[in-house]
Every structure is written in C-alpha cells, then in structure tokens.
C-alpha positions as CSV (number, residue, x, y, z in Angstrom):
1,M,102.5,281.7,5.9
2,I,99.8,279.5,7.3
3,F,98.3,279.0,3.8
4,S,101.7,277.9,2.5
5,Q,102.0,275.4,5.4
6,I,98.5,274.0,4.6
7,E,99.4,273.7,0.9
8,Y,102.6,271.9,1.8
9,I,100.7,269.5,4.0
10,C,98.1,268.8,1.3
11,N,100.7,268.2,-1.3
12,A,102.5,265.9,1.1
13,C,99.3,264.0,1.8
14,G,98.6,263.8,-1.9
15,A,102.0,262.3,-2.6
16,Y,101.7,260.1,0.4
17,S,98.2,258.8,-0.7
18,N,99.6,258.2,-4.2
19,K,102.4,256.1,-2.8
20,M,100.0,254.3,-0.6
21,T,97.8,253.6,-3.6
22,K,100.8,252.1,-5.4
23,V,101.7,250.0,-2.3
24,L,98.1,248.7,-2.1
25,Q,98.1,247.9,-5.8
26,V,101.3,245.9,-5.4
27,I,99.8,244.1,-2.4
28,L,96.6,243.4,-4.3
29,I,98.6,242.0,-7.3
30,I,100.7,239.8,-5.0
31,W,97.6,238.5,-3.3
32,A,95.9,237.8,-6.6
33,V,98.9,235.9,-7.9
34,W,99.1,233.9,-4.7
35,F,95.3,233.1,-4.8
36,G,95.6,232.1,-8.5
37,L,98.5,229.8,-7.8
38,R,96.7,228.1,-4.9
39,L,93.7,227.6,-7.2
40,L,95.9,226.3,-9.9
41,F,97.7,223.7,-7.7
42,R,94.7,222.7,-5.6
43,V,92.0,222.4,-8.3
44,V,93.3,222.7,-11.9
45,F,96.5,220.7,-11.6
46,P,95.0,217.7,-10.0
47,W,92.1,217.8,-12.5
48,M,94.6,217.9,-15.4
49,L,96.6,215.1,-13.8
50,S,93.6,212.8,-13.4
51,R,92.5,213.4,-17.0
52,Y,96.1,212.5,-18.2
53,L,96.2,209.4,-16.0
54,Q,92.7,208.3,-17.3
55,H,94.0,208.7,-20.8
56,L,97.1,206.6,-20.1
57,Q,94.9,204.0,-18.4
58,K,92.7,203.7,-21.5
59,N,95.8,203.4,-23.7
60,M,97.3,200.6,-21.6
61,Q,94.0,198.7,-21.5
62,A,93.7,198.9,-25.2
63,R,97.3,197.6,-25.6
64,H,96.6,194.8,-23.2
65,G,93.4,193.9,-25.0
66,R,95.3,193.6,-28.3
67,Q,98.0,191.4,-26.7
68,T,95.5,188.9,-25.1
69,R,93.2,188.2,-27.9
70,N,93.6,184.4,-27.7
71,P,93.0,183.5,-24.1
72,R,94.2,180.0,-23.1
73,P,92.4,177.9,-20.5
74,P,94.2,177.8,-17.2
75,G,96.8,175.1,-16.8
76,E,97.5,174.7,-20.6
77,V,101.1,174.9,-21.4
78,T,102.2,176.1,-24.8
79,I,105.7,176.4,-26.1
80,E,106.2,179.0,-28.8
81,P,109.3,178.6,-31.0
82,S,111.8,181.4,-30.7
83,Q,112.6,183.3,-33.8
84,T,116.1,182.4,-34.6
85,S,117.7,184.0,-37.6
86,E,119.8,181.9,-39.9
87,K,123.4,182.9,-40.1
88,T,124.0,184.1,-43.6
89,F,127.4,185.0,-45.0
90,S,128.3,186.5,-48.3
91,P,131.5,185.5,-50.1
92,Q,132.7,189.1,-49.5
93,D,132.8,188.6,-45.7
94,G,135.7,186.1,-46.0
95,E,136.0,182.7,-44.6
96,Y,133.7,181.8,-41.7
97,V,135.3,180.1,-38.7
98,D,133.1,178.9,-35.9
99,Y,135.0,179.1,-32.6
100,E,134.1,177.1,-29.5
101,E,135.3,177.9,-26.0
102,I,137.3,175.2,-24.4
103,K,137.2,175.0,-20.7
104,E,140.4,173.8,-19.1
C-alpha cells in the first residue's frame, strides 16, 4: 500500500515536472521573442531607416545637382519663354470657333 502511494506521488511529480518544463519553455520562448523585438526596434530598425534616408538624400542631391548646372550670378534676372503649343485643328474636327467671355 505504501509502495503504491509512493509510486503515485512519483508519477504525479513526473507529470507535474513535465508540465512545468513546458510552461518554462513557453515563458522562455515569449521572453526570447520579446527580447528579439526590442533588439529589432531599438537597433536594427533605426539603422535600416538611417541607411534608407541616406540613400534618399544622395538621390535628392544628385537630382538637385542636375537641375542647377548653370548657376547664375546673384541679382541677374532671366525670363525663360513658356512652352506654348500651337493650336492645330484638322479638317475632320469641324469648324473652329473662338469664343470670348463678355462681362456684363
């Protein structure tokens, strides 16, 4: 009788320790994920963001360099003609009538 009670207690402890092992594994996995996410957002994400912003900055500087190839001295005024397109009509469009608004 005593032997069966000891066997029951050992089996119960074995099952209990197996469950505790699983609980500890789950807690360890949750902690590892939490630590990994903290590392990701505190170190890796800012590093990646700074690299991306440096890349964008280089692109913008290159674009700006292409646009300002011919620097003008300060105070010089230049007027560039606007690119107006000629109104062209084909005979298939019908008769062209130019309307003007009349203010009353």
